[in-house]
C-alpha positions in Angstrom: 80.0 112.5 91.0 78.0 115.8 91.2 74.8 114.0 91.8 76.3 112.1 94.8 77.6 115.4 96.2 74.2 116.9 95.9 72.5 113.8 97.4 74.9 113.9 100.3 74.3 117.6 100.9 70.5 117.0 100.8 70.7 114.1 103.3 73.0 116.1 105.6 70.5 119.0 105.6 67.8 116.5 106.6 70.2 115.3 109.4 70.6 111.9 107.9 74.3 111.8 108.3 74.7 108.0 107.8 73.0 108.2 104.4 75.2 111.2 103.5 78.3 109.3 104.4 77.1 106.3 102.4 76.6 108.4 99.3 80.1 109.9 99.6 81.6 106.5 100.4 79.9 105.0 97.3 81.4 107.6 94.9 84.8 107.4 96.7 85.0 103.7 96.1 84.1 104.1 92.5 86.4 107.1 91.8 89.0 107.2 94.6 91.0 110.3 95.2 88.5 113.0 94.1 89.4 116.1 96.1 85.8 117.3 96.4 84.6 114.0 97.8 87.4 113.9 100.4 86.8 117.5 101.5 83.1 116.9 101.7 83.6 113.8 103.8 85.9 115.7 106.2 83.4 118.5 106.3 80.5 116.3 107.3 82.5 114.8 110.1 83.5 118.3 111.3 79.9 119.6 111.2 78.6 116.6 113.0 81.2 117.2 115.8 83.4 114.3 115.0 86.6 116.3 114.8 88.9 113.3 115.1 87.4 111.5 112.2 87.5 114.6 110.0 91.2 114.9 110.8 91.8 111.3 110.1 90.2 111.6 106.6 92.5 114.5 105.8 95.6 112.8 107.2 94.8 109.7 105.2 94.5 111.9 102.1 98.0 113.2 102.8 99.4 109.7 103.3 97.7 108.3 100.2 99.0 111.1 97.9 101.5 109.8 95.4 102.3 113.1 93.7 104.3 115.7 95.5 101.9 118.6 94.5 98.9 116.7 95.7 100.6 115.8 98.9 101.5 119.4 99.6 97.8 120.4 99.0 96.5 117.8 101.4 99.2 118.6 104.0 98.2 122.3 104.0 94.5 121.3 104.3 95.4 119.0 107.3 97.6 121.6 109.0 94.8 124.3 108.6 92.3 121.8 110.0 94.5 121.2 113.1 95.3 124.8 113.6 92.0 126.6 113.0 89.4 123.9 113.8 91.0 121.6 116.3 93.0 124.5 117.8 96.1 122.2 118.3 99.0 124.4 117.4 101.7 121.9 118.5 100.2 119.1 116.4 100.0 121.4 113.4 103.6 122.6 113.8 104.9 119.1 114.2 103.1 117.7 111.2 104.2 120.7 109.0 107.8 120.2 110.1 107.7 116.5 109.2 106.2 117.3 105.8 108.9 119.9 105.1 111.6 117.4 106.0 110.1 114.9 103.6 109.6 117.3 100.8 111.6 120.5 101.3 111.1 121.7 97.7 107.3 121.9 97.9 106.4 125.6 97.7 102.9 125.0 99.2 104.4 124.0 102.5 106.1 127.4 103.1 
């Protein structure tokens, strides 16, 4: 997967975002659920100004998480994305409250 990450970074620096997205999508299809790939995909969308798609990628990661620890990790990433990058305090608080109700024993959410 490292070669695809490097390839995507190279293409992004050359402002060829579609090729960078394709490289990350290719590895994501072959090895779904890799944290580095998902974070890089969200980062490309954020840096290209597509904040909604970046948030959707992180929210999908939360929804697709089967383990509680992983879900907590992605929930925190998504809440931080909403709070610090999108600057939507209410959406961040609402999502965090919902996650705490679903999994009140997850320490990462507090």
